[in-house]
Backbone as XML, in Angstrom:
<?xml version="1.0"?>
<chain id="A" units="angstrom">
  <residue number="1" name="GLU">
    <atom name="N" x="0.825" y="-1.189" z="0.000"/>
    <atom name="CA" x="0.000" y="0.000" z="0.000"/>
    <atom name="C" x="0.873" y="1.259" z="0.000"/>
  </residue>
  <residue number="2" name="ILE">
    <atom name="N" x="1.937" y="1.279" z="0.801"/>
    <atom name="CA" x="2.838" y="2.441" z="0.826"/>
    <atom name="C" x="3.469" y="2.633" z="-0.548"/>
  </residue>
  <residue number="3" name="TYR">
    <atom name="N" x="3.937" y="1.533" z="-1.132"/>
    <atom name="CA" x="4.566" y="1.593" z="-2.453"/>
    <atom name="C" x="3.611" y="2.222" z="-3.471"/>
  </residue>
  <residue number="4" name="THR">
    <atom name="N" x="2.380" y="1.755" z="-3.494"/>
    <atom name="CA" x="1.389" y="2.258" z="-4.448"/>
    <atom name="C" x="1.094" y="3.730" z="-4.230"/>
  </residue>
  <residue number="5" name="GLN">
    <atom name="N" x="0.949" y="4.134" z="-2.986"/>
    <atom name="CA" x="0.653" y="5.535" z="-2.698"/>
    <atom name="C" x="1.802" y="6.448" z="-3.122"/>
  </residue>
  <residue number="6" name="VAL">
    <atom name="N" x="3.026" y="6.026" z="-2.869"/>
    <atom name="CA" x="4.183" y="6.841" z="-3.262"/>
    <atom name="C" x="4.279" y="6.916" z="-4.784"/>
  </residue>
  <residue number="7" name="ARG">
    <atom name="N" x="4.075" y="5.794" z="-5.479"/>
    <atom name="CA" x="4.152" y="5.780" z="-6.946"/>
    <atom name="C" x="3.093" y="6.670" z="-7.585"/>
  </residue>
  <residue number="8" name="ASN">
    <atom name="N" x="1.967" y="6.852" z="-6.908"/>
    <atom name="CA" x="0.885" y="7.684" z="-7.451"/>
    <atom name="C" x="1.083" y="9.171" z="-7.177"/>
  </residue>
  <residue number="9" name="MET">
    <atom name="N" x="2.121" y="9.526" z="-6.424"/>
    <atom name="CA" x="2.393" y="10.929" z="-6.126"/>
    <atom name="C" x="3.022" y="11.614" z="-7.341"/>
  </residue>
  <residue number="10" name="THR">
    <atom name="N" x="2.815" y="12.903" z="-7.439"/>
    <atom name="CA" x="3.449" y="13.708" z="-8.476"/>
    <atom name="C" x="4.206" y="14.841" z="-7.797"/>
  </residue>
  <residue number="11" name="LEU">
    <atom name="N" x="5.483" y="14.985" z="-8.126"/>
    <atom name="CA" x="6.285" y="16.068" z="-7.563"/>
    <atom name="C" x="5.990" y="17.374" z="-8.278"/>
  </residue>
  <residue number="12" name="ARG">
    <atom name="N" x="5.947" y="18.437" z="-7.502"/>
    <atom name="CA" x="5.718" y="19.773" z="-8.054"/>
    <atom name="C" x="6.749" y="20.735" z="-7.474"/>
  </residue>
  <residue number="13" name="ASP">
    <atom name="N" x="7.105" y="21.703" z="-8.276"/>
    <atom name="CA" x="7.935" y="22.819" z="-7.838"/>
    <atom name="C" x="7.104" y="24.070" z="-8.097"/>
  </residue>
  <residue number="14" name="GLY">
    <atom name="N" x="6.435" y="24.517" z="-7.053"/>
    <atom name="CA" x="5.489" y="25.615" z="-7.235"/>
    <atom name="C" x="4.313" y="25.120" z="-8.051"/>
  </residue>
  <residue number="15" name="LEU">
    <atom name="N" x="4.072" y="25.735" z="-9.183"/>
    <atom name="CA" x="2.980" y="25.319" z="-10.061"/>
    <atom name="C" x="3.435" y="24.367" z="-11.163"/>
  </residue>
  <residue number="16" name="THR">
    <atom name="N" x="4.742" y="24.105" z="-11.218"/>
    <atom name="CA" x="5.290" y="23.253" z="-12.270"/>
    <atom name="C" x="5.312" y="21.799" z="-11.820"/>
  </residue>
  <residue number="17" name="GLU">
    <atom name="N" x="4.723" y="20.921" z="-12.633"/>
    <atom name="CA" x="4.752" y="19.490" z="-12.346"/>
    <atom name="C" x="6.090" y="18.926" z="-12.798"/>
  </residue>
  <residue number="18" name="ILE">
    <atom name="N" x="6.810" y="18.281" z="-11.880"/>
    <atom name="CA" x="8.131" y="17.733" z="-12.188"/>
    <atom name="C" x="8.017" y="16.311" z="-12.725"/>
  </residue>
  <residue number="19" name="GLY">
    <atom name="N" x="7.154" y="15.512" z="-12.142"/>
    <atom name="CA" x="6.985" y="14.142" z="-12.628"/>
    <atom name="C" x="6.564" y="13.192" z="-11.537"/>
  </residue>
  <residue number="20" name="GLN">
    <atom name="N" x="6.454" y="11.933" z="-11.930"/>
    <atom name="CA" x="6.029" y="10.877" z="-11.023"/>
    <atom name="C" x="7.170" y="10.489" z="-10.083"/>
  </residue>
  <residue number="21" name="VAL">
    <atom name="N" x="6.815" y="10.064" z="-8.889"/>
    <atom name="CA" x="7.789" y="9.627" z="-7.889"/>
    <atom name="C" x="8.152" y="8.173" z="-8.153"/>
  </residue>
  <residue number="22" name="ASP">
    <atom name="N" x="9.436" y="7.846" z="-8.052"/>
    <atom name="CA" x="9.930" y="6.482" z="-8.176"/>
    <atom name="C" x="10.421" y="6.045" z="-6.808"/>
  </residue>
  <residue number="23" name="VAL">
    <atom name="N" x="10.208" y="4.795" z="-6.440"/>
    <atom name="CA" x="10.589" y="4.360" z="-5.101"/>
    <atom name="C" x="11.133" y="2.934" z="-5.129"/>
  </residue>
  <residue number="24" name="SER">
    <atom name="N" x="12.208" y="2.726" z="-4.378"/>
    <atom name="CA" x="12.725" y="1.388" z="-4.101"/>
    <atom name="C" x="12.673" y="1.216" z="-2.593"/>
  </residue>
  <residue number="25" name="ILE">
    <atom name="N" x="12.296" y="0.023" z="-2.142"/>
    <atom name="CA" x="12.065" y="-0.206" z="-0.716"/>
    <atom name="C" x="12.831" y="-1.437" z="-0.255"/>
  </residue>
  <residue number="26" name="GLY">
    <atom name="N" x="13.494" y="-1.323" z="0.896"/>
    <atom name="CA" x="14.135" y="-2.456" z="1.547"/>
    <atom name="C" x="13.375" y="-2.780" z="2.818"/>
  </residue>
  <residue number="27" name="ILE">
    <atom name="N" x="13.028" y="-4.055" z="3.001"/>
    <atom name="CA" x="12.229" y="-4.477" z="4.150"/>
    <atom name="C" x="13.025" y="-5.466" z="4.992"/>
  </residue>
  <residue number="28" name="ALA">
    <atom name="N" x="12.945" y="-5.304" z="6.305"/>
    <atom name="CA" x="13.567" y="-6.256" z="7.223"/>
    <atom name="C" x="12.689" y="-6.388" z="8.456"/>
  </residue>
  <residue number="29" name="SER">
    <atom name="N" x="12.638" y="-7.581" z="9.008"/>
    <atom name="CA" x="11.930" y="-7.792" z="10.276"/>
    <atom name="C" x="12.707" y="-8.821" z="11.086"/>
  </residue>
  <residue number="30" name="TYR">
    <atom name="N" x="12.674" y="-8.642" z="12.371"/>
    <atom name="CA" x="13.411" y="-9.508" z="13.279"/>
    <atom name="C" x="12.555" y="-9.821" z="14.492"/>
  </residue>
  <residue number="31" name="PRO">
    <atom name="N" x="12.920" y="-10.875" z="15.227"/>
    <atom name="CA" x="12.210" y="-11.170" z="16.474"/>
    <atom name="C" x="12.259" y="-9.978" z="17.432"/>
  </residue>
  <residue number="32" name="GLN">
    <atom name="N" x="11.380" y="-9.972" z="18.372"/>
    <atom name="CA" x="11.197" y="-8.838" z="19.282"/>
    <atom name="C" x="12.469" y="-8.418" z="20.018"/>
  </residue>
  <residue number="33" name="HIS">
    <atom name="N" x="13.331" y="-9.319" z="20.385"/>
    <atom name="CA" x="14.475" y="-8.980" z="21.238"/>
    <atom name="C" x="15.775" y="-8.739" z="20.467"/>
  </residue>
  <residue number="34" name="THR">
    <atom name="N" x="15.695" y="-8.523" z="19.187"/>
    <atom name="CA" x="16.878" y="-8.253" z="18.374"/>
    <atom name="C" x="17.288" y="-6.793" z="18.511"/>
  </residue>
  <residue number="35" name="GLN">
    <atom name="N" x="18.578" y="-6.529" z="18.427"/>
    <atom name="CA" x="19.101" y="-5.165" z="18.505"/>
    <atom name="C" x="18.597" y="-4.332" z="17.325"/>
  </residue>
  <residue number="36" name="SER">
    <atom name="N" x="18.263" y="-3.079" z="17.586"/>
    <atom name="CA" x="17.733" y="-2.209" z="16.532"/>
    <atom name="C" x="18.767" y="-1.937" z="15.441"/>
  </residue>
  <residue number="37" name="ASP">
    <atom name="N" x="20.058" y="-1.886" z="15.790"/>
    <atom name="CA" x="21.069" y="-1.632" z="14.764"/>
    <atom name="C" x="21.152" y="-2.787" z="13.772"/>
  </residue>
  <residue number="38" name="SER">
    <atom name="N" x="20.900" y="-4.012" z="14.221"/>
    <atom name="CA" x="20.878" y="-5.162" z="13.308"/>
    <atom name="C" x="19.711" y="-5.058" z="12.336"/>
  </residue>
  <residue number="39" name="LEU">
    <atom name="N" x="18.583" y="-4.612" z="12.836"/>
    <atom name="CA" x="17.408" y="-4.438" z="11.991"/>
    <atom name="C" x="17.658" y="-3.365" z="10.928"/>
  </residue>
  <residue number="40" name="LEU">
    <atom name="N" x="18.271" y="-2.253" z="11.327"/>
    <atom name="CA" x="18.568" y="-1.179" z="10.377"/>
    <atom name="C" x="19.580" y="-1.616" z="9.325"/>
  </residue>
  <residue number="41" name="ARG">
    <atom name="N" x="20.591" y="-2.380" z="9.727"/>
    <atom name="CA" x="21.577" y="-2.885" z="8.764"/>
    <atom name="C" x="20.920" y="-3.817" z="7.747"/>
  </residue>
  <residue number="42" name="ALA">
    <atom name="N" x="20.007" y="-4.663" z="8.223"/>
    <atom name="CA" x="19.316" y="-5.589" z="7.326"/>
    <atom name="C" x="18.431" y="-4.827" z="6.338"/>
  </residue>
  <residue number="43" name="ALA">
    <atom name="N" x="17.701" y="-3.832" z="6.822"/>
    <atom name="CA" x="16.846" y="-3.027" z="5.942"/>
    <atom name="C" x="17.697" y="-2.265" z="4.930"/>
  </residue>
  <residue number="44" name="ASP">
    <atom name="N" x="18.837" y="-1.761" z="5.364"/>
    <atom name="CA" x="19.743" y="-1.032" z="4.477"/>
    <atom name="C" x="20.280" y="-1.954" z="3.380"/>
  </residue>
  <residue number="45" name="ALA">
    <atom name="N" x="20.660" y="-3.176" z="3.752"/>
    <atom name="CA" x="21.154" y="-4.140" z="2.761"/>
    <atom name="C" x="20.065" y="-4.463" z="1.741"/>
  </residue>
  <residue number="46" name="ALA">
    <atom name="N" x="18.837" y="-4.621" z="2.208"/>
    <atom name="CA" x="17.724" y="-4.901" z="1.296"/>
    <atom name="C" x="17.468" y="-3.716" z="0.370"/>
  </residue>
  <residue number="47" name="LEU">
    <atom name="N" x="17.563" y="-2.503" z="0.895"/>
    <atom name="CA" x="17.358" y="-1.310" z="0.072"/>
    <atom name="C" x="18.429" y="-1.205" z="-1.016"/>
  </residue>
  <residue number="48" name="TYR">
    <atom name="N" x="19.693" y="-1.420" z="-0.666"/>
    <atom name="CA" x="20.760" y="-1.354" z="-1.664"/>
    <atom name="C" x="20.570" y="-2.424" z="-2.740"/>
  </residue>
  <residue number="49" name="ARG">
    <atom name="N" x="20.105" y="-3.603" z="-2.350"/>
    <atom name="CA" x="19.838" y="-4.665" z="-3.332"/>
    <atom name="C" x="18.690" y="-4.251" z="-4.256"/>
  </residue>
  <residue number="50" name="ALA">
    <atom name="N" x="17.659" y="-3.643" z="-3.689"/>
    <atom name="CA" x="16.535" y="-3.164" z="-4.504"/>
    <atom name="C" x="17.023" y="-2.149" z="-5.530"/>
  </residue>
  <residue number="51" name="LYS">
    <atom name="N" x="17.906" y="-1.261" z="-5.119"/>
    <atom name="CA" x="18.446" y="-0.256" z="-6.038"/>
    <atom name="C" x="19.300" y="-0.904" z="-7.126"/>
  </residue>
  <residue number="52" name="GLU">
    <atom name="N" x="20.057" y="-1.948" z="-6.769"/>
    <atom name="CA" x="20.880" y="-2.655" z="-7.753"/>
    <atom name="C" x="20.022" y="-3.324" z="-8.823"/>
  </residue>
  <residue number="53" name="LEU">
    <atom name="N" x="18.840" y="-3.782" z="-8.434"/>
    <atom name="CA" x="17.953" y="-4.492" z="-9.358"/>
    <atom name="C" x="17.230" y="-3.561" z="-10.321"/>
  </residue>
  <residue number="54" name="GLY">
    <atom name="N" x="17.258" y="-2.279" z="-10.048"/>
    <atom name="CA" x="16.613" y="-1.318" z="-10.937"/>
    <atom name="C" x="15.564" y="-0.500" z="-10.212"/>
  </residue>
  <residue number="55" name="ARG">
    <atom name="N" x="14.843" y="0.285" z="-10.980"/>
    <atom name="CA" x="13.842" y="1.183" z="-10.404"/>
    <atom name="C" x="12.614" y="0.425" z="-9.924"/>
  </residue>
  <residue number="56" name="SER">
    <atom name="N" x="11.953" y="1.049" z="-8.956"/>
    <atom name="CA" x="10.645" y="0.576" z="-8.490"/>
    <atom name="C" x="10.679" y="-0.875" z="-8.020"/>
  </residue>
  <residue number="57" name="ARG">
    <atom name="N" x="11.563" y="-1.169" z="-7.092"/>
    <atom name="CA" x="11.701" y="-2.530" z="-6.563"/>
    <atom name="C" x="11.443" y="-2.557" z="-5.067"/>
  </residue>
  <residue number="58" name="ILE">
    <atom name="N" x="10.963" y="-3.705" z="-4.612"/>
    <atom name="CA" x="10.808" y="-3.966" z="-3.184"/>
    <atom name="C" x="11.569" y="-5.251" z="-2.898"/>
  </residue>
  <residue number="59" name="VAL">
    <atom name="N" x="12.511" y="-5.210" z="-1.949"/>
    <atom name="CA" x="13.302" y="-6.382" z="-1.594"/>
    <atom name="C" x="13.207" y="-6.608" z="-0.098"/>
  </residue>
  <residue number="60" name="SER">
    <atom name="N" x="12.948" y="-7.855" z="0.274"/>
    <atom name="CA" x="12.905" y="-8.247" z="1.678"/>
    <atom name="C" x="14.249" y="-8.857" z="2.052"/>
  </residue>
  <residue number="61" name="PHE">
    <atom name="N" x="14.805" y="-8.465" z="3.196"/>
    <atom name="CA" x="16.114" y="-8.962" z="3.618"/>
    <atom name="C" x="16.127" y="-10.485" z="3.692"/>
  </residue>
  <residue number="62" name="GLY">
    <atom name="N" x="15.054" y="-11.095" z="4.148"/>
    <atom name="CA" x="14.984" y="-12.550" z="4.275"/>
    <atom name="C" x="15.100" y="-13.280" z="2.953"/>
  </residue>
  <residue number="63" name="ARG">
    <atom name="N" x="14.875" y="-12.587" z="1.849"/>
    <atom name="CA" x="14.948" y="-13.204" z="0.528"/>
    <atom name="C" x="16.301" y="-12.976" z="-0.151"/>
  </residue>
  <residue number="64" name="LEU">
    <atom name="N" x="17.210" y="-12.256" z="0.510"/>
    <atom name="CA" x="18.535" y="-12.037" z="-0.069"/>
    <atom name="C" x="19.351" y="-13.310" z="0.044"/>
  </residue>
  <residue number="65" name="LYS">
    <atom name="N" x="20.075" y="-13.641" z="-1.007"/>
    <atom name="CA" x="20.977" y="-14.794" z="-0.971"/>
    <atom name="C" x="22.291" y="-14.353" z="-0.362"/>
  </residue>
  <residue number="66" name="THR">
    <atom name="N" x="22.838" y="-15.158" z="0.532"/>
    <atom name="CA" x="24.139" y="-14.829" z="1.111"/>
    <atom name="C" x="25.224" y="-15.395" z="0.214"/>
  </residue>
  <residue number="67" name="SER">
    <atom name="N" x="26.331" y="-14.656" z="0.104"/>
    <atom name="CA" x="27.429" y="-15.122" z="-0.755"/>
    <atom name="C" x="28.702" y="-15.212" z="0.028"/>
  </residue>
</chain>
């Protein structure tokens, strides 16, 4: 739902329409007692992977392959 709402936005500069918003999203979730910095690192890794794959991507950290 967030992805769809952001994609439907249009950027404006005053009265001038600049264009449609593009978004890539990295998602991570961890058990309740996990450190917050680990969660942020996982979300960041997912976001960078989404950007590597191209525009308008959503990547979940749990689906990343480890190398």
